[in-house]
N, C-alpha and C positions, 0 to 999 in steps of 0.2 A: 848353757844351763846344766847339761849332764855332768860337766867337769866340776861345777860349783857344788853339785850334790854328791861329790865323791866321798865325803866323810860326814860323820855325825854333826860336828860342830858347824860346818858350813850349811848343813841342811837346816839346823835350828836358826841360824842367822838369816837364811833365806825367808823362813816363815815370818820372823819378826818384821822384815821389810814388806811383807805382803798382808799385814793385818788390815782388814777392810774397814773403811770409814771409822766410826767410833765404837765398833763392836769389840767387846772385851774377849780376848782369847781365853778359852777354858780348857783345862787339862782333862783328858779322858779319865784320869784318876780322881777327878773332883767328885766326891761322893754325894754332893748336893744335886748333881746333874746326871751322873753315870754310875754304873756298876760294871766292872770287868768280870765276866762270868767265868767260873772255873770249870774243870771237867767233872764228870759224874752225872748220871742220869737216874730218873725215877724208874722203879721197877714197873714193867708193863706186861700185859697178857697178849697173846696172839702175836701178830706181826706189825712191824712198822717199815716205812721206807727209809733207806739210808742215803743221806746226801754227803757224798765226798766232794772235794773241790772240783773234780772233773764233772760233777753233776750240774754245775752252774755255768751258764754262759752270760757273762757280764752281770746282769741282775735278774736273770730268769732261770727257772729250773729247766734244764734241757732233758736229762734223763736220770732218774734216781739210780744209784749204784746197784740197788737190788733190795729184796725183802730181808728183814732180819728179825730174830726173836731176841728176847732179853738174855736167854741162856747162851744162844749161839749167834754171836755177832763179832765182827772184827774188833780188835782192841782199840782201834781209832774211832769206832762208833760210840763216842762217849761224851757228846755235848748235847745238852737239853735246850731246845728252843723255848723261849718265853715271850709272852705278849710284850710288845714295844722293844724287842731286841733287834739289833742289827749285827750282821755277821760279815766279816771279810776274810779272804784267804790270807794267811800269814806269809806265804812264800814270796820271795823276791820275784819280780817280773810277772806277777800274776794278779789280774784284776777280776775278782769274782766277789760279788756282794749280794746278800739276800737279807730281807727284813721280814719280821712277823708283826703285823699291825692289826687294827680292828678290821681292816679290809679282808685279810686272809687268816683270821685267828683260828679258823677251823683246821688249818694246816698244822698247828702246833701239836695236836694230838696224833698227827700222821707221820711225823718225821723225827729222825735222830740225825745229828750232824757229826761230821768228822772233827777230830782235834786239830785238823789242818786249818780250821776256822778260828778266828778270835771273835768272841761274842761280847757286844756292848749293850747293856740294858739301859734304856733311857728313862729319866724321870719325865713322864708325859706332860706334867704341868709346866715344865721349862723347855723341854727339847722334843721336837717332832722327829720320830724315828726316820721318816722319809727324808727329812733334811739331812740327817746324819748319813743316810744311804747315799745322797748326792755328793756329800763330802768324800765318802770312801770311794766313790767312783771317779773322782776328779784326778786329773793328771798331777796336780800339785800334791795331793795326799799320797799318791802312789810313788812319786819321786822321793818323798820324805820317807815313806815306809821302806823303799828299797835301800835308801842310804843308811837307815837304822838297822837293817836286817843283820842278824848275827850269823857268823859262819861256823858256829860250833857244830851244827848238824851237817848232814851230807848236802842238803839243799838249804841255802841261806833263807832264814825266815825270822819273823818278828816274835819276840817273847813278851810275856806280860809285863816284865820290868821295863821294857822299852815303851810299851803301850801307855803305861801310867802317865808318862811325862809328855806325851804328844798333845800339843795344843791345837784346837780348832777354833775358827771364828764362830761366835754364837750371837746372832742378832736376836731381838725380841721375837716371841712366838708368832706375832702377826707378820713380821717380815719373813720368818722361816716359811710360813704358809705361802706367801707370794712367790718366793724363790722356788718352792716345790711345784707350784702351779705352772710357772713359766717353763721349768725344765721338763715337767711331765708333758706339757703341750708339745714341746720340741720332740720329745721321745715318741709321742704318738704319731707325729708327722714322719719321723724316721721309720717307724714300723710300717706305716702306710706305704712309704716308698719302697721298703724292703719287700712288701707283698707284690708290688709291681715288678720289681727285679726278679723275684722268684717265679712269677708267672711267665715272664719273658724267657727265663732260663728253661722252664718247662716246655715252652714253645720251641726253643732251639732243639731240645732233646727229641721231641716228636718229629721235627723237621729233619733231623739227622737220620732218624730211623727210616723216614720216607725217602729221602734223597739217596741214601746209600743202598736202598733196595730198588727203587723205581727209576732213579736217575733224574737229570735236569728236566724241568717242566716242558721246555721247548723241544726235547728229544724223545718224548714218550709216545707220540702218535704211532699206533700200530706195533708197538714194542711188545716183545714177549720176554718172560723171565726164564732163567735156568737155575738149577740147583747146583751149588758148589760147596766146597769144604768150608767156606766162610759164610754160607747162607745163600739165599736167593738174590740174584743180581740180574741186571739187563743182559739179554742174550748176546749182545755185541761187545760187552765188556770183557776184558781179559782178567785173569787172576795171576799175579806175579809175586815172587819173593821180594821182600822189602830191599834186600841187598842188591837186586838187579836194577833198581831205579835211583840209587843214591851213590854218591862219590865217597871215596876213602878220605879219611882225615888223619892228621898227624898229632903226636904228642910233643910236649916241650919239656926240656929239663931246665927248670928255673935256677937250679944251683949254679949253672953256668952263667947266669945273669943275676948275680946277687944284688945289684943296685937298681934293677928294673922294677918300677912300681906297677902293680897290676890291680885290676878289679877282679875279684874272685867270686864266682857264682857257685854256691853250694845248694844241696837239695832244699834247704830251709829258705833259700832266696826266692823260691818260686811259690806263688800262691796257688793252692789246689782249688780255690774258689774262682779265681779270675784267670788262671792259666797264663800268667805272665810273670816276668821278673819284677819283684817289688822291692828288693834290697840287694846289697852286695857288701863285701868286705874288701878293704884295701891292704895290700902287703907289699913289701919289697921281696924280691926273689929269694933272698937268704932266709927270710922269716916265713915264707909261704908254707901252708900245710902240705904234707906228703901227697895228698890226693889232688893237689893243684897241678895237673899235668896235661889237660886237654885244651888245645887252642881253638877258639870259636870265631866264627865270622857272622856278619850280618845275614840274616835269613836262615841260619841253621836252626833246626828244631832240636831242643834239648829234651830228652826222654829219661826220667829217673828210672833206674833199674833195680833199686833196692826197696824191700818192704820196710815200712808201710807207705813209701813215697811214690808208688807207681803212677798215681794220678797227677803227678806234678810234671806237666808238659808245657813248654813255652817256645815261642819263636824269638830268636836273638834280634834285638833292635840295633840301630846304628850306634847307640851309646856303648855297646859292649863288643863292637867289632875289634878283632885281634886281641881280645881279653882271654881269661882262663876260667875253665869250669872244672868241677870235681870229676874224678873218675867214676863217681856214682851215677853219672849221666852217660847215655849213649848219644853221640852227636849224629844227627840225621841230616845230611847235606844233599838236597835234591838235585838231580841232574836236570839242567835247563832243557826246556822243550820236551821233556819226558813226563814229568810229574809236577803239578802245581803245589807249592809248599803249603798253601792254605787249605787246599783240598786234603792233602796228606795229614797235615796237622790235626784237622777236625776228625779224620777217620781214626787215627791212632789215639784220639782222646775218648773214643766211644767206650762204653762199658764192655761191649762184646770183645773188642781188641784187648783191653786191659785184662779181662778175665782169661783170655788165651795166654797172654804173657805171664800172668800170675801162675798158671799151671806149669810153666817152664822153669820157675825159680828153683834153685838148689841152695843148700847150705842150712845148717841148723840154727846158729846164733843170729846170722844176718842174711836171711834168704835173699838171693838176687838172681837176675837173669843176665847172662853174658851177652856182649854185643853180637857174638857169633850166633847165639840162639835167637836173638831178636831179629837179625838179618834174614833168617829163614822163615819168618812169619809171613803169611800170605796177605796181600792187600789187593783191592780192586783197582783196575786201571782203565777208566773210560778214555775217550778221545780228549786231547787237550782243550778243545772248545767246551766240551761238557764239564770237564774238571773246573774250568774257570767259572762257568755258570753256577755250579754248585757252591764253589768257594765264595762267589760274590753274594749269593743268597745268605749264606751263614755269616759272612762278614757284616752284612747289613744288620742282622740280628745282634751281633756282637757290639756294633756301634750303638744300637738302641740300648743295650745293657749298660754300656759305658756312659751314655748320656744320663741314664737314670741313676747310676752310681754317683755322678757328679752332682746331681740334684740332691741326693741323700747327703 
């Protein structure tokens, strides 16, 4: 599918083959149904909230960019929200949509939008804005948008000339309502599931604070705490440098293996939300990026060392054994019978450890921490049985989160 959408002509052909039932396709430039809104805003007093594309997460306001006045505002803060208007981010590979309807019409007077959005005003007698919002959120529309995006700007984006000719399926208003109802019901179920996931993550955070301070539940009886440079920990735990409990690793020169095909893990390959590898790129050695120099093994912990990716930590699964990762990672290979990898993985994922590492970063343009500086960071070292107990408790919570993610 991605290859088919590689150019404008094939993108339009794809749409023709996907016209639904007997619904007539309607161009966004059809003045009987839509108006493509231009830039320019009404003069206003006092302050308004500025919505840039980064302010929107899918179809919800995450955080406004800030307060603006009419006289003092960014040049891009120049799009006026209107009742029954739907807005989508113009940039390629960006799915951000927001609409102003009867349900939230009070927001119209509170916000100004960025020119990074395209605004479509709907004729409410023929088109439900919420239906158009669902279209703009769809994978189909965004594949089409990406294929049409112009490369005249620094970042590929859609201009109004392209938008005019985009056709969308338009069923009768009664069917639009049914579609919106079904998709909103699904979205409500997803959000309910997200709340369960978020609460489970909060449980894990509180459990980590407890376990790394007081230790495993079956080891706590009669236990006392001691103060250390990494905080209070059980009296019988040691504090060691990270470098003392891990093995050395080696780099690889892929230029010597030009025809070797590799899976390449970059910092963007790791989800900061799920702390796991969610994607990779494939290269032959001769075409691999210059950063592709670190060889990884099953069980290695990858710790991103460059800002703003420090929170990207993951354990290497069997799928990536003997593959290659970026030099933007430090590879942490645990010594057997000394440190449990899941115990260490969870500890170095804590905010307290990340904050300590952040303090060690150097460099103006791309602040980073060196492997050497990371290896001198202090970590707690309980007995192997207690490490395993703590790791198993946290793995159980991770499994619960994964189950809920699958339900979502």
